[in-house]
N, C-alpha and C positions, 0 to 999 in steps of 0.2 A: 211333397217330398222335401226332406230336409237335406241341405247341402251347404258347402262353403264355397264362396266365390271371392275372387279378387276383383274389385271394382276400381275404375278410375276415380280419383278423388272428386272430380267435378260431378260425376254421376252419383256418387255417394251423397255429396252435399245437396244436390238437386232432389234426390229421393228423400232425404231427411227433411228438407224444407217442404216438399209436397206432402209428406206424411203428417207433418205438423199442421199444415193448412187444412188438410182434409180430414184429419183424425183417423186415417187408415194406417195400417202397419206398413213399415218400410218394405217388408217382404211382399205385401200385396202390390205396392207401387212398382217395385222392380219387376215382379212377375207380369204385371200388366204391360209395362214398357217392353219387356222381352217378347211377349206375345205379339204386340204391335210390330216390333222390329222383325220378328219371324215371319209374320204375314206379309209385310212389305218385301222382305227378301225373297220369299217364295213367289210373290207376284212378279217381281222383277226377273227372277230366274226363269220363269215360264213364259215371259214375253218373247215374241219373235224379234230377232234383231232388226233394227231399222235398216231399210235399204236406201242407199244413196244413188241418185242417178248421176251419170257422168255429165260433164259440162264441156262443151267444145270451146277451148281457149284460143283457137286459131292455130296457125302454123308455128312450129317450134322456131325459136330465134337462136337457139344454141343446140349444137349436136351433143346430146347428153352422153354419147358413147366416147366423146373426146374430152377427157378430164381436163387437159391443159386448156382447152378453149373455154370451157365453162368456168374454170377457176379465174381465168383472165377477165371474163365478163363480170364475175362477182367482185373482183378487186378493182374494177374500173369505177371510179367515183363520178364519172361524167353522166352515167345513166340514172 
C-alpha cells in the first residue's frame, strides 16, 4: 500500500542509513520496523498486569487523616 507519513527526523535518518547499509528500500526498512513495533505493542497490550503484593511497614507513625500533624512531621528537619 502506498501512503504518506510524517516521520521523526531521527527515525528518517536511521532508516536512510539502514537502507544504505543493507541495500534495501527505505519503505521496506520502515515497514519492518513498524511491524516489529506493532508486534511488541500487541504483546504488551495482551499481557496481564503485574500484581504487587502488599508489604507490612509496621504501625503508622503519623495519623494520615490529620493533615496538620503529618505536615509538621514532613517539615521537621530532625527526623
